[in-house]
C-alpha positions as CSV (number, residue, x, y, z in Angstrom):
1,M,34.6,-1.6,32.7
2,A,31.4,0.0,31.2
3,E,31.9,3.2,29.3
4,G,30.8,6.1,31.3
5,S,30.8,4.1,34.6
6,P,32.0,5.9,37.6
7,T,35.4,3.9,37.7
8,S,36.2,4.8,34.1
9,L,35.3,8.2,34.7
10,L,37.6,8.5,37.7
11,H,40.4,6.7,35.7
12,L,40.0,9.1,32.9
13,S,40.3,12.2,35.2
14,I,43.3,10.7,36.7
15,T,44.9,10.1,33.4
16,R,44.1,13.6,32.4
17,W,45.6,14.8,35.6
18,I,49.0,13.0,34.8
19,A,49.0,14.2,31.2
20,D,48.3,17.8,32.1
21,N,51.2,18.1,34.7
22,F,53.9,15.6,33.4
23,Y,55.6,15.0,30.4
24,L,58.4,12.7,29.0
25,C,61.9,13.7,29.7
26,E,64.9,11.6,29.0
27,G,67.2,11.4,32.1
28,C,64.7,12.6,34.5
29,T,63.4,10.7,37.3
30,I,60.4,11.1,39.8
31,P,60.1,9.1,43.1
32,R,57.0,6.8,42.7
33,W,55.8,7.5,46.3
34,L,56.0,11.2,45.7
35,L,53.9,11.1,42.4
36,Y,51.3,8.9,44.4
37,E,51.4,11.3,47.3
38,M,50.7,14.4,45.1
39,Y,47.8,12.5,43.5
40,I,46.3,11.6,46.9
41,E,46.6,15.2,48.0
42,N,44.8,16.8,45.0
43,F,41.9,14.4,44.3
44,S,38.8,13.8,46.6
45,S,39.0,13.3,50.1
46,N,36.5,10.4,49.6
47,D,38.2,7.2,49.6
48,N,35.8,5.8,47.1
49,D,37.2,8.3,44.6
50,K,40.6,7.2,44.7
51,V,42.6,4.3,43.2
52,N,45.5,2.2,45.0
53,S,49.0,2.9,44.1
54,A,49.2,-0.3,42.1
55,T,46.4,1.1,39.9
56,F,47.9,4.5,39.8
57,G,51.0,2.9,38.2
58,K,49.1,1.2,35.5
59,L,47.4,4.5,34.7
60,I,50.8,6.3,34.5
61,R,51.8,3.7,32.1
62,L,48.7,4.2,30.2
63,V,49.8,7.9,29.7
64,F,53.3,7.0,29.2
65,P,53.6,3.6,27.4
66,G,57.1,2.1,28.1
67,L,57.8,4.0,31.0
68,G,60.8,2.6,32.9
69,T,61.6,2.3,36.5
70,R,64.9,2.8,38.4
71,R,65.9,2.2,42.1
72,L,67.9,5.1,43.3
73,G,69.5,6.4,46.4
74,T,72.1,5.2,49.0
75,R,72.1,1.8,50.4
76,G,69.2,1.4,53.0
77,C,67.6,4.4,51.5
78,A,66.9,3.5,48.1
79,R,63.5,4.1,46.4
80,Y,62.0,3.2,43.1
81,H,61.7,6.1,40.7
82,Y,59.9,6.4,37.4
83,D,62.5,7.0,35.0
84,G,62.1,9.2,32.0
85,I,59.2,11.8,33.0
86,A,59.2,15.0,34.8
87,I,56.9,17.6,36.1
88,K,56.1,20.6,33.9
89,K,57.2,23.9,35.1
90,D,54.2,25.7,34.4
91,S,52.1,23.0,36.4
92,S,50.2,24.4,39.4
93,F,51.6,21.6,41.4
94,Y,55.3,22.6,40.7
95,G,55.7,24.4,44.0
96,R,54.3,21.4,46.0
97,Y,56.4,19.1,44.2
98,C,59.6,20.8,44.8
99,F,58.7,21.1,48.5
100,L,58.1,17.5,49.1
101,L,61.5,16.9,47.5
102,S,63.1,19.2,49.8
103,Q,61.5,17.8,52.9
104,K,62.7,14.2,52.0
105,N,66.2,15.7,51.4
106,Y,66.4,14.5,47.9
107,R,69.7,15.7,46.1
108,S,70.8,15.9,42.5
109,A,71.3,12.0,42.2
110,D,67.7,11.5,42.8
111,A,65.4,13.6,40.8
112,C,65.8,16.2,37.9
113,S,64.3,19.0,40.0
114,S,66.3,18.5,43.1
115,G,68.1,21.9,42.1
116,D,64.5,23.7,42.4
117,A,64.2,21.8,45.8
118,A,67.5,23.0,47.0
119,G,66.6,26.5,46.1
120,Y,63.2,26.2,47.6
121,E,64.8,25.2,50.8
122,S,67.3,28.3,51.0
123,N,64.7,30.9,50.4
124,S,64.8,32.7,53.6
125,K,66.0,36.0,52.0
126,R,63.2,35.9,49.3
127,K,60.6,35.3,52.1
128,G,61.8,38.2,54.1
129,T,61.2,40.5,51.1
130,V,57.7,39.2,50.6
131,I,57.2,39.6,54.4
132,Q,58.3,43.3,54.0
133,I,56.2,44.1,50.9
134,A,53.1,42.3,52.4
135,N,53.6,44.5,55.8
136,E,53.7,47.6,53.6
137,Y,50.8,46.8,51.5
138,N,49.0,46.1,54.9
139,S,49.7,49.4,56.1
140,H,48.4,50.8,52.8
141,C,45.4,49.0,53.1
142,Q,44.9,50.4,56.7
143,D,45.5,53.9,55.6
144,I,42.8,53.7,52.9
145,L,40.4,52.1,55.2
146,Q,40.9,54.7,57.8
147,V,40.3,57.6,55.4
148,V,37.2,55.9,54.1
149,K,35.9,55.2,57.5
150,M,36.5,59.1,58.3
151,Q,34.5,59.8,55.1
152,E,37.5,61.5,53.7
153,L,37.3,60.2,50.2
154,D,39.3,62.5,48.4
155,K,42.3,61.4,50.4
156,V,42.1,57.9,49.0
157,E,44.0,59.3,45.9
158,D,46.8,60.4,48.0
159,C,46.9,57.0,49.7
160,I,47.1,55.0,46.4
161,T,49.6,57.4,44.7
162,S,51.9,57.8,47.5
163,F,52.1,54.0,47.9
164,W,52.8,53.0,44.4
165,K,55.1,55.8,43.5
166,S,57.3,55.1,46.4
167,L,58.0,51.4,45.4
168,Q,61.7,50.8,44.6
169,P,62.3,49.0,41.1
170,E,63.4,45.8,42.9
171,K,60.0,45.8,44.9
172,I,58.2,46.4,41.8
173,A,59.8,43.4,40.0
174,F,58.9,41.4,43.0
175,I,55.3,42.3,43.1
176,C,54.9,41.5,39.5
177,L,55.6,37.9,40.0
178,P,52.6,35.6,39.7
179,D,52.4,34.3,43.2
180,I,52.8,37.8,44.8
181,C,50.2,39.2,42.5
182,Q,47.8,36.2,43.6
183,L,48.7,37.4,47.2
184,F,47.7,41.1,46.5
185,K,44.6,39.8,44.7
186,C,43.2,38.3,48.0
187,Y,44.4,41.5,49.9
188,D,42.4,43.5,47.4
189,R,39.3,41.5,47.5
190,Y,38.8,41.9,51.3
191,L,40.0,45.6,51.2
192,F,37.3,46.4,48.6
193,K,34.7,44.4,50.4
194,E,35.2,46.1,53.6
195,M,35.2,49.7,51.9
196,D,31.9,48.4,50.2
197,N,30.7,47.9,53.8
198,I,31.8,51.0,55.1
199,L,30.4,53.2,52.4
200,L,27.1,51.4,51.8
201,G,26.9,48.2,53.5
202,D,23.0,48.2,53.6
203,F,21.5,50.0,50.5
204,L,18.3,49.9,52.2
205,E,19.5,52.2,55.0
206,E,18.2,55.9,54.8
207,V,21.0,58.2,53.6
208,S,21.0,61.5,52.2
209,V,20.8,62.1,48.3
210,Q,24.2,64.1,48.5
211,Y,25.8,61.2,50.1
212,L,25.0,58.8,47.4
213,K,26.3,61.2,45.0
214,S,29.4,61.4,46.8
215,I,29.7,57.6,46.7
216,R,28.9,57.7,43.0
217,M,31.7,60.2,42.3
218,F,34.1,58.2,44.3
219,S,33.3,55.0,42.2
220,K,34.0,57.0,39.3
221,N,37.3,58.3,40.5
222,V,38.9,55.4,42.3
223,K,39.8,53.2,39.4
224,L,41.2,56.3,37.5
225,W,43.4,57.2,40.6
226,L,44.6,53.5,40.8
227,L,45.6,53.4,37.0
228,N,47.2,56.7,37.0
229,A,49.3,55.4,39.9
230,L,50.2,52.2,38.0
231,E,50.6,53.7,34.6
232,E,54.4,53.1,34.5
233,L,54.4,49.6,36.2
234,P,54.3,46.5,34.5
235,M,51.0,45.3,32.5
236,P,50.4,42.1,34.6
237,L,50.0,44.4,37.8
238,Q,48.0,46.8,36.2
239,T,45.7,43.9,34.8
240,S,45.2,42.2,38.1
241,K,44.5,45.6,40.0
242,S,42.1,46.8,37.3
243,K,40.2,43.7,37.4
244,E,39.5,43.7,41.3
245,V,38.7,47.4,41.5
246,T,36.3,47.1,38.5
247,V,34.3,44.4,40.5
248,F,34.3,47.0,43.4
249,I,32.9,49.7,41.4
250,K,30.4,47.7,39.7
251,R,29.0,46.4,43.0
252,L,29.0,49.9,44.5
253,R,27.1,51.4,41.6
254,R,24.3,48.7,41.8
255,K,24.0,49.5,45.4
256,T,23.9,53.2,44.9
257,D,21.3,52.5,42.2
258,L,19.2,50.5,44.4
259,S,19.5,52.9,47.4
260,N,18.2,55.5,45.1
261,M,15.3,53.5,43.8
262,A,14.2,52.3,47.3
263,K,14.2,55.8,48.6
264,T,11.9,56.8,45.9
265,M,9.6,53.8,46.3
266,R,9.3,54.3,50.0
267,I,7.4,57.5,49.2
268,V,4.7,55.2,47.4
269,L,4.6,52.7,50.2
270,N,4.0,55.4,52.9
271,N,0.9,56.3,50.8
272,N,-1.7,53.8,52.0
273,S,-4.0,54.8,49.1
274,K,-1.5,54.5,46.6
275,V,-0.5,50.9,47.8
276,T,-4.3,49.9,47.8
277,V,-4.6,50.9,44.2
278,L,-1.5,49.2,43.2
279,I,-2.5,45.9,44.9
280,S,-6.0,46.1,43.3
281,D,-4.6,46.9,39.7
282,L,-1.9,44.0,39.9
283,N,-4.6,41.5,41.3
284,A,-6.7,42.6,38.2
285,V,-4.0,42.2,35.7
286,I,-2.9,38.9,36.9
287,G,-6.2,37.4,37.9
288,Q,-8.4,38.2,35.0
289,G,-6.0,37.0,32.3
290,L,-4.8,40.1,30.9
291,L,-1.2,39.4,30.7
292,D,0.0,39.0,27.1
293,V,3.3,37.0,27.8
294,P,5.5,36.2,24.8
295,G,4.7,32.6,23.9
296,N,8.2,31.5,22.9
297,L,9.4,32.5,26.4
298,F,6.6,31.0,28.5
299,Q,5.8,28.3,26.0
300,K,2.3,29.7,25.7
301,K,-0.1,32.5,26.9
302,Y,-1.7,32.2,30.1
303,G,-5.4,32.9,30.1
304,N,-6.4,30.5,33.1
305,P,-5.5,32.0,36.4
306,D,-4.9,28.5,37.8
307,E,-2.2,27.9,35.2
308,L,-0.3,30.9,36.2
309,Q,0.1,29.7,39.6
310,N,2.4,26.9,38.3
311,N,4.8,29.5,36.7
312,T,7.8,30.3,38.9
313,E,7.9,34.0,38.1
314,I,4.2,34.4,38.4
315,K,4.4,32.7,41.8
316,C,7.1,35.1,43.0
317,L,5.1,38.0,41.9
318,N,1.9,36.7,43.7
319,D,4.1,36.1,46.8
320,L,5.1,39.8,46.6
321,L,1.6,40.9,46.3
322,S,0.8,38.9,49.5
323,S,3.5,40.4,51.4
324,L,2.5,43.8,50.2
325,A,-0.9,43.4,51.5
326,H,0.4,42.6,54.9
327,S,3.2,44.9,55.1
328,T,4.6,48.1,53.3
329,D,8.2,47.8,54.5
330,I,10.5,47.6,51.8
331,R,12.8,45.3,53.5
332,V,10.0,42.7,54.0
333,L,9.0,43.1,50.4
334,L,12.6,42.6,49.0
335,S,13.2,39.7,51.4
336,C,10.4,37.9,50.0
337,V,11.7,38.1,46.5
338,S,15.1,37.1,47.7
339,S,13.7,34.0,49.4
340,N,12.1,32.9,46.4
341,L,15.4,33.5,44.3
342,Q,17.0,31.2,46.9
343,A,14.3,28.6,46.6
344,F,13.9,28.4,42.9
345,V,17.3,29.4,41.5
346,I,20.3,29.4,43.9
347,Q,19.5,26.2,45.9
348,P,18.6,24.0,43.1
349,S,21.9,24.7,41.2
350,R,24.4,21.9,41.7
351,N,27.3,23.9,40.1
352,K,28.2,27.3,38.7
353,Q,27.4,26.5,35.3
354,E,23.9,25.3,36.3
355,F,23.4,28.4,38.3
356,R,24.3,30.7,35.5
357,K,21.9,28.9,33.3
358,L,19.0,29.0,35.7
359,A,19.7,32.5,36.7
360,A,19.8,33.9,33.1
361,D,16.5,31.8,32.4
362,F,14.7,33.1,35.4
363,Q,15.9,36.8,34.8
364,L,14.9,36.8,31.1
365,R,11.3,35.5,32.0
366,W,11.1,37.9,35.0
367,N,11.9,40.8,32.8
368,F,9.5,39.9,30.3
369,L,6.6,39.2,32.9
370,L,7.1,42.6,34.5
371,S,7.2,44.3,31.2
372,A,3.8,42.5,30.4
373,V,2.2,43.8,33.5
374,G,3.3,47.2,32.7
375,K,1.9,46.8,29.2
376,A,-1.3,45.5,30.7
377,M,-1.7,48.5,33.0
378,T,-1.0,50.9,30.1
379,L,-3.7,49.3,27.8
380,N,-6.1,49.3,30.8
381,Y,-5.4,52.8,31.9
382,A,-4.5,51.6,35.5
383,D,-4.3,54.4,38.0
384,S,-1.2,52.9,39.5
385,F,0.9,52.8,36.6
386,G,3.2,55.3,38.0
387,S,3.7,53.5,41.2
388,W,4.0,50.1,39.4
389,H,6.9,51.7,37.1
390,L,8.9,52.4,40.3
391,L,8.5,49.3,41.7
392,N,9.2,47.5,38.5
393,L,12.5,49.3,38.1
394,L,13.4,48.3,41.6
395,L,12.5,44.7,41.2
396,L,14.4,44.2,38.0
397,D,17.6,45.7,39.5
398,Y,17.3,43.9,42.7
399,V,17.1,40.4,41.0
400,A,20.1,41.3,39.0
401,H,22.0,42.4,42.1
402,V,21.0,39.2,44.0
403,F,22.3,37.1,41.2
404,Q,25.4,38.9,40.5
405,S,26.2,39.1,44.3
406,Y,26.1,35.4,44.6
407,I,28.3,35.0,41.4
408,E,30.9,37.2,43.1
409,E,30.7,35.3,46.3
410,E,31.1,31.9,44.7
411,E,34.2,33.4,42.7
412,E,35.7,34.4,45.6
413,E,35.0,31.1,47.7
414,G,36.1,29.2,44.6
415,D,39.6,30.6,44.7
416,E,41.8,28.1,46.5
417,S,42.8,29.2,49.8
418,F,45.9,26.8,49.4
419,C,47.6,28.8,46.5
420,V,50.3,27.1,44.5
421,T,51.9,29.1,41.7
422,Q,55.2,29.0,39.9
423,Q,57.8,31.5,38.9
424,S,60.7,31.5,36.6
425,D,63.3,31.1,39.4
426,Q,62.0,29.5,42.4
427,P,58.6,28.6,43.4
428,V,56.8,29.6,46.4
429,L,53.6,28.0,48.0
430,W,51.5,29.9,50.3
431,V,48.7,28.8,52.6
432,Y,46.1,31.8,52.8
433,E,43.5,32.1,55.3
434,P,41.6,35.5,54.3
435,S,39.7,35.8,57.9
436,Y,41.0,39.2,59.0
437,F,38.5,41.7,57.6
438,G,35.5,40.1,59.3
439,G,34.1,42.5,61.9
440,Y,36.7,45.0,61.2
441,F,34.9,47.9,62.8
442,T,33.3,46.1,65.6
443,E,35.0,48.2,68.1
444,E,33.5,46.8,71.3
445,E,35.4,43.6,71.3
446,P,38.8,43.9,73.0
447,Q,41.8,43.7,70.3
448,A,43.2,40.6,71.9
449,K,40.4,38.6,70.7
450,A,40.7,40.1,67.0
451,P,40.6,37.2,64.6
452,Q,43.8,37.1,62.4
453,S,44.8,36.0,59.1
454,T,48.2,34.2,58.5
455,L,50.1,34.1,55.5
456,I,52.2,30.8,56.0
457,S,55.1,30.0,53.6
458,L,56.5,26.6,53.3
459,M,59.6,27.9,55.1
460,L,58.1,27.2,58.3
461,N,58.9,28.7,61.9
462,Q,58.8,32.2,60.5
463,S,56.6,35.0,61.8
464,D,53.1,35.4,60.3
465,I,52.2,38.3,58.1
466,R,49.1,39.9,59.7
467,L,46.4,42.4,58.7
468,S,45.4,43.3,62.3
469,N,48.1,45.0,63.9
470,V,46.7,48.6,63.9
471,Y,43.0,48.3,64.5
472,S,41.0,46.7,67.0
473,E,39.6,44.2,64.6
474,F,40.2,43.3,61.0
């Protein structure tokens, strides 16, 4: 087997998975079928990326040399077990492991974690508490969205304070458990996203300066309100809530900044003579080789106009100029920039790490290019320098906004909808389908057709937790 071959890499990933989630434990056993089933569930769905049970057994013994095998169970129901290993209780697969044990009715004679599995089965009271807390938090989210929709932003503080201050100590302890924190994190992401859409879904929409100021003030206050309400609660809960509200605030502030700049830029774009002069000056700066771009960033200084066309950032700027020559609609201009970002940065990225590298590289070059254009206009006493300065600010912030928004979306989508977390007492496994906030305020559709989200625990045949029981669509 050649070093670095697909097969060796696959085997390496499997052995790492085994070592990360299991450990030697004298007197403990794990059913062979269960361990293999967990492997099948959690690796690629492509059959070419999986190994058969025999090969999997060899890889286990590669991680745990000398591992024994025992045949356990009643006559007619006995199965082979790996003898001397156990799953780590901090493994993200611990909840799934316990559930599989409980489903197959394994008892204390069969596996070391059967006590956890039995507790997992008898968790109905605990689930009832989760449902109650989730329903209460659902109502809390609805209250916030309602006052935001009514533009009564000052009342959000009362909503936040009344909910968190009214919680009983036993519920607070429950909410601070890792899996419940994860659940609330999913609620918060969609709550804040919907608040963002209500307040400033489209930053290019014409709104008053006073309205933008009120949103800006709200973004300053909402985190303070939340942290004040949580000040006496456990730190893990404060940390989780603070992280999500911070993302929301940053996104809202980016959009208010862009809205302000777009409002100012429209004044320039509505003046045909200013647009004509701006296009002429930009063509002169780019076409006549007046740009002095730092050589260590662009490898060399471009004096030949033909060479400029091969540069991604120059191409983006030239495409913007072509759009500006045909349309002064700011939506058209920014759509042109966005399309190029998709083509040159986002689509070529094969993973998150590559995207971050390409985006950082593009943004650095883009910022230096726009600075070089401003410098050339200054040195050549261009009449449109003021207009360019406004456009320059808008373009810098818009590119940063597109990249940051993409990162946020990827992080949200990257969070597994099938969440497994462990707790100190008994594990809980949730299947989370966050679809309920889509089209929340599409009031023309009947309530019966409203999309619903379902939070399903492994204790099946219980009622779902919904976030759509008040408004026509969530």
